[in-house]
C-alpha positions as CSV (number, residue, x, y, z in Angstrom):
1,X,8.5,-3.8,-4.4
2,X,6.7,-7.0,-3.9
3,X,7.3,-10.5,-4.7
4,X,6.2,-13.9,-4.9
5,X,7.3,-16.7,-2.0
6,X,8.5,-19.9,-3.7
7,X,6.2,-21.5,-1.2
8,X,3.3,-20.3,-2.9
9,X,1.6,-23.4,-4.5
10,X,-2.0,-24.0,-6.3
11,X,-4.4,-21.6,-4.6
12,X,-2.3,-20.3,-2.0
13,X,0.1,-17.3,-2.9
14,X,2.6,-15.9,-0.4
15,X,4.0,-12.3,-0.9
16,X,6.8,-10.1,0.1
17,X,6.3,-6.7,0.4
18,X,9.0,-4.0,1.2
19,X,10.1,-0.5,0.0
20,X,8.6,1.8,-2.3
21,X,5.4,0.3,-4.4
22,X,4.1,1.7,-7.6
23,X,1.0,1.9,-9.0
24,X,2.5,-0.2,-11.9
25,X,3.6,-2.5,-9.8
26,X,0.3,-2.9,-7.7
27,X,-1.9,-3.4,-10.8
28,X,0.2,-6.1,-12.0
29,X,0.4,-7.9,-8.7
30,X,-4.0,-7.4,-8.8
31,X,-3.9,-8.8,-12.3
32,X,-2.0,-12.3,-10.4
33,X,-4.6,-12.4,-8.2
34,X,-7.4,-12.0,-10.5
35,X,-5.9,-15.1,-12.6
36,X,-5.7,-17.3,-9.3
37,X,-9.4,-16.7,-8.8
38,X,-10.5,-17.3,-12.2
39,X,-8.3,-20.5,-11.7
40,X,-9.3,-21.7,-8.2
41,X,-12.2,-19.8,-6.9
42,X,-11.3,-18.8,-3.4
43,X,-7.9,-18.1,-2.5
44,X,-5.7,-18.4,0.5
45,X,-3.2,-15.2,1.0
46,X,0.2,-14.6,3.1
47,X,1.9,-11.1,3.1
48,X,5.4,-11.1,4.3
49,X,5.5,-7.1,5.6
50,X,9.4,-6.0,6.1
51,X,7.8,-3.2,7.9
52,X,9.4,-0.4,5.1
53,X,7.0,0.1,3.2
54,X,6.3,3.0,0.9
55,X,3.0,3.6,-1.1
56,X,0.8,6.6,-2.2
57,X,-2.9,6.9,-1.4
58,X,-3.2,5.5,-5.0
59,X,-2.1,2.7,-4.3
60,X,-3.9,1.9,-1.4
61,X,-7.0,3.1,-2.8
62,X,-6.6,0.2,-5.6
63,X,-5.7,-2.1,-3.1
64,X,-8.9,-1.4,-1.0
65,X,-11.0,-1.7,-3.9
66,X,-9.6,-4.9,-5.1
67,X,-10.0,-6.1,-1.5
68,X,-13.8,-5.1,-1.2
69,X,-14.9,-6.4,-4.7
70,X,-13.0,-9.8,-3.8
71,X,-13.5,-10.6,-0.5
72,X,-15.9,-13.3,-1.2
73,X,-13.0,-15.1,-3.0
74,X,-10.6,-15.0,0.3
75,X,-10.5,-18.1,2.5
76,X,-7.7,-17.3,4.6
77,X,-5.1,-14.3,5.1
78,X,-1.8,-14.9,7.2
79,X,-0.2,-11.1,7.7
80,X,3.3,-11.9,9.2
81,X,5.5,-8.9,10.8
82,X,7.1,-7.7,13.2
83,X,4.6,-4.8,14.2
84,X,2.8,-4.8,17.0
85,X,0.8,-2.3,16.0
86,X,-0.3,-4.5,12.8
87,X,-1.0,-7.7,15.1
88,X,-3.3,-5.5,17.4
89,X,-5.4,-4.4,13.9
90,X,-5.7,-8.3,12.6
91,X,-6.9,-9.0,16.0
92,X,-9.4,-6.2,15.8
93,X,-10.5,-6.9,12.4
94,X,-10.8,-10.7,12.4
95,X,-14.2,-10.8,14.1
96,X,-15.3,-8.5,10.7
97,X,-13.4,-11.4,8.4
98,X,-15.2,-14.1,9.9
99,X,-18.5,-12.1,9.1
100,X,-17.8,-12.5,5.6
101,X,-15.9,-15.9,5.5
102,X,-12.4,-14.8,5.9
103,X,-10.1,-15.9,8.5
104,X,-7.6,-13.8,9.2
105,X,-4.5,-13.7,11.6
106,X,-1.0,-12.2,12.6
107,X,2.3,-13.9,12.7
108,X,5.5,-12.6,14.4
109,X,8.1,-12.9,11.3
110,X,9.9,-15.6,13.5
111,X,7.2,-18.0,13.1
112,X,7.0,-17.2,8.9
113,X,6.9,-21.5,9.1
114,X,3.9,-21.5,11.5
115,X,2.1,-18.8,9.1
116,X,2.5,-21.0,5.7
117,X,1.2,-24.1,7.9
118,X,-1.7,-22.1,9.0
119,X,-2.8,-20.6,5.6
120,X,-2.2,-23.7,3.5
121,X,-4.9,-26.4,6.4
């Protein structure tokens, strides 16, 4: 399930992802993000992950394809989770992100307020 977080405003959107993600749900959210880009040009994204995510290769491919197509329209990406592995991956990927103009940062779940503050700056 993907749900919009209430702190979302203007060009900054936060979503929480948990459980099983279907291709239909992924498509719906891609439309939401496309409309944000159409309205604002560049967007900031906060993604809160609960660690119990289940999705198929088709959802992963769709997400990856959308990301590469629209990476030029992303300013900041905050990933919020308690996964140490994800934290390491974000740290490793942040250098690449900077090359394409995206600032990425990982926050532990207890630092959700800090993540919102950072992504909205």
